[in-house]
C-alpha positions in Angstrom: 88.1 86.5 56.2 84.5 86.1 57.2 85.4 84.8 60.7 87.5 87.8 61.2 84.7 90.2 60.2 82.3 88.4 62.4 84.5 88.5 65.4 85.1 92.3 64.9 81.3 93.0 64.5 80.7 90.9 67.6 83.3 92.8 69.7 81.9 96.1 68.5 78.4 95.0 69.5 79.5 93.8 72.9 81.3 97.1 73.5 78.1 99.1 72.6 76.0 96.9 74.9 78.4 97.4 77.7 78.5 101.0 77.3 74.7 101.3 77.3 74.5 99.0 80.4 77.0 101.2 82.2 75.2 104.4 81.3 71.8 103.1 82.3 73.0 101.6 85.6 75.6 104.2 86.5 73.8 105.0 89.8 73.7 101.4 90.9 77.2 100.6 89.8 78.3 103.6 91.8 76.7 102.4 94.8 78.6 99.1 94.6 81.9 100.9 95.1 83.5 100.6 98.6 82.1 103.2 101.1 85.5 104.9 101.5 85.5 105.8 97.6 81.9 106.9 97.8 82.5 109.3 100.7 85.8 110.5 99.4 84.1 111.8 96.3 81.9 114.6 95.6 78.7 115.1 97.8 76.8 116.4 94.6 77.7 113.4 92.7 76.6 111.2 95.4 73.3 113.1 95.8 72.6 112.8 92.0 73.1 109.1 91.8 71.3 108.4 95.1 68.4 110.5 93.8 68.4 108.4 90.6 68.6 105.1 92.4 65.8 106.1 94.9 63.6 107.0 91.9 63.9 103.3 90.8 60.9 101.1 91.7 63.1 98.3 93.1 66.5 98.4 94.9 68.4 95.8 96.8 69.0 96.0 100.5 72.6 96.6 99.8 71.9 99.6 97.6 69.6 101.1 100.2 72.0 100.6 103.1 74.9 102.1 101.0 72.6 105.2 100.4 71.8 105.5 104.1 75.4 105.0 105.2 76.8 107.5 102.7 74.1 110.0 103.3 74.9 109.9 107.0 78.6 110.5 106.2 77.8 113.4 104.0 75.1 114.9 106.3 72.3 114.6 103.8 69.6 113.4 106.3 66.8 113.7 103.7 68.4 111.0 101.6 69.2 108.9 104.6 65.5 109.0 105.8 64.2 108.2 102.3 66.7 105.1 102.0 65.8 103.9 105.6 62.0 104.4 104.9 62.3 102.0 102.0 64.2 99.6 104.1 61.6 99.7 106.9 58.9 99.0 104.5 60.7 96.0 103.0 62.0 94.7 106.3 59.1 95.5 108.6 60.3 93.2 111.6 63.9 94.6 111.5 63.9 96.8 114.7 67.4 98.0 113.9 66.2 99.7 110.8 63.4 101.3 112.7 65.8 102.7 115.3 68.1 104.0 112.6 65.1 105.6 110.8 64.0 107.1 114.1 67.4 108.6 114.8 67.5 110.0 111.4 64.2 111.7 111.7 65.4 113.0 115.1 68.4 114.5 113.4 66.2 116.0 110.8 64.1 117.7 113.5 61.1 115.5 112.7 60.5 114.6 116.4 57.0 113.3 116.1 57.9 110.7 113.7 61.1 109.8 115.7 59.0 109.4 118.8 56.5 107.2 116.9 59.3 105.0 115.5 61.1 104.7 118.8 57.9 103.5 120.5 57.3 101.0 117.6 60.9 99.6 118.0 60.4 99.5 121.8 57.1 97.6 121.1 58.8 95.2 118.8 61.7 94.4 121.0 59.7 94.2 124.4 56.6 92.6 123.0 54.3 94.8 124.9 51.6 97.1 123.7 52.0 100.8 124.0 
């Protein structure tokens, strides 16, 4: 009888822990879904989860890439810029990220930032100073 009670209590505690985990990491778990499911959903639901994720101090490259791609699909350039800016800080030598960030700034109407980033990407790829 004691073993059965122990197993029941253990199962309840595991269920509680899993629920707390799922609640706390809802934004990150959402961003692990396939891109087709994310963009098929609500733009507001995506924005809420992306905002919560971007408020975190640390995110994986995969999470940031997902935010940038989904934001582009939803047309929310502000979120795309924020995700790409974090990627550009973490991966300074990745000229592809800089080009994507420059393009996002251009689409947001931030032409001075876009031009600066395009020039930096050109500098990285050509190896010549401005």
